[in-house]
C-alpha positions in Angstrom: 156.2 203.8 122.3 154.9 201.3 124.9 157.7 202.4 127.3 157.0 206.1 126.7 153.3 205.6 127.5 154.2 203.7 130.7 156.5 206.4 131.8 153.9 209.1 131.1 151.3 207.2 132.9 153.6 206.8 135.9 154.2 210.6 136.0 150.5 211.4 135.8 149.8 208.9 138.5 152.5 210.3 140.7 151.4 213.9 140.2 147.7 213.2 141.0 148.1 210.4 143.6 146.4 211.3 146.8 148.6 209.0 148.9 146.7 210.1 152.0 147.3 213.8 151.2 145.3 216.4 149.4 145.9 216.9 145.7 148.3 219.6 144.7 145.6 222.0 143.4 143.8 221.9 146.8 146.9 222.8 148.9 149.0 225.1 146.8 147.6 228.5 146.1 150.4 229.3 143.7 149.6 226.3 141.6 145.9 227.0 141.3 144.7 228.2 137.9 143.4 231.7 138.0 140.9 230.8 135.3 139.3 228.3 137.7 138.9 230.8 140.6 136.7 233.4 139.0 133.8 233.5 136.6 135.5 235.7 134.0 132.5 235.6 131.7 130.3 237.1 134.5 132.9 239.9 135.0 133.1 240.7 131.3 129.4 240.7 130.7 128.9 243.1 133.6 131.7 245.4 132.4 130.3 245.4 128.9 126.9 246.5 130.2 128.5 249.2 132.5 130.6 250.6 129.7 128.0 250.5 127.0 125.5 252.1 129.5 128.0 254.9 130.2 128.4 255.6 126.4 124.6 255.6 126.0 124.1 257.9 129.0 126.6 260.4 127.3 124.7 260.1 124.0 121.3 260.5 125.7 122.4 263.5 127.9 124.7 265.4 125.6 122.0 267.9 124.5 120.5 268.4 128.0 122.5 271.6 128.7 120.7 273.3 125.8 117.5 273.3 127.9 116.8 275.8 130.6 116.7 273.2 133.4 120.2 272.1 132.8 121.6 275.3 131.4 124.4 275.4 134.0 125.7 271.9 133.2 128.4 271.1 130.8 127.8 268.7 127.9 129.9 265.9 129.6 128.5 266.4 133.0 126.4 263.2 133.2 129.2 261.2 131.4 131.8 262.3 134.0 129.4 261.6 136.9 128.5 258.2 135.5 132.1 257.3 135.0 132.8 258.3 138.6 129.9 256.2 139.8 131.3 253.2 138.0 134.8 253.7 139.3 133.6 254.0 142.9 131.4 251.0 142.4 134.2 248.9 141.1 136.5 249.9 144.0 133.8 249.1 146.5 133.1 245.8 144.7 136.7 244.8 145.1 136.5 245.0 148.9 133.0 243.5 148.9 134.3 240.4 147.1 136.6 239.7 150.1 133.6 239.4 152.4 132.6 235.7 152.9 129.0 234.8 152.2 128.7 233.7 155.9 129.2 237.2 157.0 126.5 238.5 154.7 124.2 235.9 156.2 124.9 237.1 159.8 124.4 240.8 158.8 121.3 240.3 156.7 118.6 241.0 159.5 120.5 244.1 160.7 121.0 245.4 157.2 117.3 245.0 156.5 116.4 246.9 159.7 118.9 249.7 158.9 117.4 250.2 155.5 113.9 250.4 157.0 115.1 253.2 159.2 116.5 255.0 156.1 113.1 254.6 154.4 111.5 256.2 157.5 114.0 259.1 157.4 113.2 259.7 153.7 109.6 260.6 154.7 110.6 263.1 157.4 110.3 266.8 156.3 113.6 268.5 155.9 115.5 265.2 155.6 114.0 263.5 152.6 114.7 265.1 149.2 111.8 265.7 146.8 112.4 265.2 143.1 109.5 265.4 140.5 107.0 265.1 143.3 108.4 262.0 144.9 110.3 261.8 148.2 112.8 259.0 147.6 116.3 260.4 148.3 118.5 261.3 151.2 121.1 264.0 150.4 124.6 263.9 151.8 127.0 266.7 150.8 125.8 266.8 147.2 125.4 263.0 146.9 121.9 261.5 146.8 121.2 258.1 148.4 118.0 256.2 147.4 117.2 253.7 150.2 114.8 251.8 148.0 117.7 250.7 145.9 119.5 249.5 149.0 116.4 247.6 150.0 116.4 245.5 146.8 119.8 244.1 147.7 119.1 243.7 151.4 115.7 242.0 150.7 117.6 239.4 148.8 119.8 238.7 151.8 117.1 238.9 154.4 114.6 236.7 152.5 117.4 234.1 151.9 118.4 234.2 155.6 114.8 234.0 156.7 114.1 231.0 154.6 117.1 229.2 156.0 116.3 230.0 159.6 112.7 229.1 159.2 113.2 226.1 157.0 111.4 223.8 159.5 108.4 226.1 159.6 107.9 227.0 156.0 104.7 225.0 155.8 103.3 226.6 158.9 101.3 229.9 158.7 102.1 231.6 162.0 105.8 230.7 162.4 106.8 230.5 158.8 104.9 232.9 156.7 103.3 235.7 158.8 106.5 237.2 160.1 107.8 237.8 156.5 104.3 239.0 155.4 104.4 241.6 158.2 107.9 242.8 157.3 106.9 243.2 153.6 103.7 245.0 154.6 105.7 247.6 156.7 108.2 248.0 153.9 105.4 248.3 151.3 103.6 251.0 153.4 106.9 253.1 153.5 107.5 252.7 149.8 103.9 253.7 148.9 104.2 256.8 151.0 107.1 258.0 148.9 105.5 257.0 146.5 107.5 254.3 144.7 105.2 251.5 143.5 107.8 250.3 141.0 110.4 249.5 143.7 107.8 247.9 145.9 106.8 245.6 143.0 110.4 244.5 142.5 111.0 243.9 146.2 107.8 241.9 146.6 108.8 239.8 143.6 112.2 239.2 145.2 110.7 238.2 148.6 108.0 235.9 147.0 110.4 234.4 144.6 112.9 233.4 147.3 110.2 232.0 149.6 108.8 230.0 146.7 112.3 228.6 145.9 112.7 227.9 149.6 109.7 225.6 149.8 106.8 227.6 151.1 103.4 226.0 151.1 102.1 226.2 147.5 98.5 227.0 148.5 99.6 230.0 150.7 101.9 231.2 148.0 99.1 231.2 145.4 96.7 232.9 147.8 99.2 235.6 148.7 100.1 236.1 145.0 96.4 236.7 144.3 96.1 239.0 147.3 99.1 241.1 146.1 97.5 241.4 142.6 94.4 242.7 144.3 96.4 245.1 146.5 98.3 246.6 143.5 95.0 246.9 141.5 93.3 248.7 144.4 96.3 251.1 144.8 96.0 252.0 141.1 92.2 252.3 141.1 92.1 254.4 144.3 94.8 256.8 143.0 93.4 259.2 140.4 96.7 260.0 138.8 97.7 256.3 138.6 94.3 255.5 137.1 94.8 258.3 134.5 98.2 256.9 133.6 96.7 253.4 133.1 94.0 254.7 130.8 96.5 256.8 128.9 98.7 253.7 128.5 95.8 251.7 127.0 95.5 254.3 124.2 98.7 256.3 124.1 98.3 257.9 120.7 94.9 259.5 121.5 95.5 263.2 121.2 95.0 264.1 124.8 97.0 261.2 126.1 99.8 261.7 123.6 100.3 265.3 124.9 99.7 264.4 128.5 100.1 261.2 130.6 101.3 259.0 127.7 103.8 261.6 126.3 106.9 259.6 127.4 105.5 256.4 126.0 104.6 257.8 122.6 108.0 259.4 122.2 109.7 256.2 123.3 107.7 254.2 120.7 108.6 256.8 118.0 112.3 256.3 119.0 112.0 252.5 118.5 110.2 253.1 115.2 112.9 255.4 113.9 115.6 252.8 114.8 114.1 250.1 112.6 116.6 247.1 112.3 120.1 248.6 112.5 119.4 252.1 114.0 120.2 255.6 112.9 123.8 255.4 114.3 125.5 256.3 117.6 124.7 260.0 118.6 122.2 260.5 115.8 119.0 260.1 117.9 116.4 262.8 117.5 114.2 261.9 120.4 116.9 262.7 122.9 116.8 266.3 121.7 114.3 267.3 124.4 111.4 265.2 123.0 111.9 262.2 125.3 112.0 263.1 129.0 114.4 261.1 131.2 116.2 259.7 128.2 119.4 259.1 130.2 117.6 257.3 133.1 114.3 255.5 132.8 114.1 255.5 129.0 117.7 254.8 128.0 116.6 251.7 126.1 114.5 253.8 123.8 117.7 255.8 122.8 119.5 252.5 122.3 116.6 251.3 120.1 116.8 254.5 118.0 120.5 254.6 117.6 121.2 250.8 117.3 117.9 249.5 116.2 116.5 246.0 116.8 120.0 244.6 116.7 121.2 246.7 119.6 118.1 246.1 121.7 118.4 242.3 121.1 122.0 242.3 122.1 121.2 244.1 125.4 118.3 241.7 126.1 120.7 238.7 125.4 123.3 240.0 127.9 120.7 240.5 130.6 119.3 237.0 129.9 122.7 235.6 130.2 123.2 237.3 133.6 119.9 236.0 135.0 120.5 232.5 133.7 124.1 232.5 135.2 122.7 233.6 138.5 120.3 230.7 138.7 123.1 228.3 137.6 125.3 229.5 140.4 122.5 229.3 142.9 121.6 225.7 141.9 125.3 224.7 142.2 125.5 226.3 145.7 122.4 224.4 146.9 123.9 221.1 145.6 126.9 221.9 147.8 124.5 222.3 150.8 125.1 226.1 150.8 121.4 226.9 151.0 121.7 230.6 151.9 124.2 231.2 149.2 122.1 229.4 146.6 118.9 231.3 147.5 120.9 234.6 147.6 122.3 233.9 144.1 118.9 233.1 142.7 117.5 236.2 144.5 120.0 238.4 142.6 118.8 236.8 139.4 115.2 237.5 140.3 116.1 241.1 141.2 118.0 241.9 138.0 115.6 239.9 135.8 112.4 241.5 137.2 113.7 245.1 137.1 115.1 244.7 133.6 111.8 243.2 132.4 109.8 246.0 133.9 112.0 248.7 132.5 112.1 247.2 129.0 108.3 246.6 129.1 107.7 250.2 130.0 110.0 251.4 127.2 108.4 249.1 124.6 104.8 249.9 125.7 104.1 246.5 127.1 103.7 247.9 130.7 102.4 251.2 132.1 105.1 253.8 132.8 107.0 253.3 136.0 110.1 255.0 137.4 112.5 252.0 137.3 115.9 252.3 135.7 117.7 249.8 133.5 120.2 247.9 135.8 123.9 248.6 135.3 123.1 251.0 132.4 120.9 253.9 133.4 122.3 257.0 135.0 122.3 257.0 138.8 124.8 256.5 141.6 122.9 254.4 144.1 121.6 252.1 141.4 125.0 251.5 139.8 126.6 250.9 143.2 124.0 248.4 144.5 123.8 246.6 141.1 127.6 246.1 141.2 127.5 244.9 144.8 124.8 242.4 144.0 126.8 241.0 141.1 129.9 240.9 143.3 128.0 238.8 145.8 127.1 236.5 143.0 130.7 236.3 141.9 131.7 235.6 145.5 129.2 232.8 145.8 130.5 231.3 142.6 134.1 231.6 143.9 133.2 229.7 147.1 131.4 227.1 145.0 134.5 226.5 143.0 136.7 226.4 146.2 134.4 223.8 147.9 134.3 221.6 144.8 138.1 221.6 144.7 138.4 220.6 148.3 139.6 224.0 149.6 138.5 225.9 152.7 137.0 229.3 153.0 
């Protein structure tokens, strides 16, 4: 037995002996474990949300062709389009994953400026497409592009790159904070002209979150946070229809509100109430039968709540919680490896997904006033699905580079 242990120890020592050379797992790509190269849990959680969202989009939209507005659509129209969006997004994500994080950092300012130009084009008559009174889309051969969704992704990259470039000036007002404030102000003006207050709120949270994590002066951060609260309050108070929506939100079941500005909210709450603990079953929702508007987009969670109950909603919340937590873990790991841009970008993706998910769920559950924000990865929409997938692919790439650096490899 003693001789056997000595022989085994000799073999182990020989196999992992550095001897002035790199270990085998750092030099041989064939010998590297595939399990160590990718965060498979991140991939599977993302795919589960995508597929479950596609199923629920089909369930929520299957009765839409019975209405006059969608009379020319087939019952599987939204299912097929959502499946197409997911397939295209996965193909694009495959190629995006091959792009090093350093390339994203170099392109971040140009991508930000490009998206600002798109937001200007949206406002031009004859170019921007108006849907339900909002001018938020650019139409290309039957496909609609929503630049505000692109801006969420590119704000993550731009804010992370800005924080790295201005690291020595983050405690100075003129060189560190004012340039970002100006950029966000211009962006906010364009989004409010659409209008898209929900997207502006998410983007502001992304920018402020990354600046806070990057070490901005705490006094200025607090002052700007209070200023933003004041700006959002003023926008609501100075806009009659937004003010009416807030008052309706405060008392949704009052008769005039329930039949007017709070109609969506009351129908959403009824859907959750019908679902109780285990739900009424997949496909058995009543609220989706032309009672709950936008059931396949903004209020998809309400249909999940009705058909799968508290258990289904809790499962969805847990999956999104896991995604956000994993994003911050990957970001913290990258910063420990001195990859500051990658770390801030990863945490920015976590802030983006977390804030948008929280707002959408809050609206569905009556905790927040109604806003036009979709549930990431799940709600119907081509641009949203594509950009969400690209954001998570960037997160996967950052994790991949973290693992490579920890194992002594090169990018």
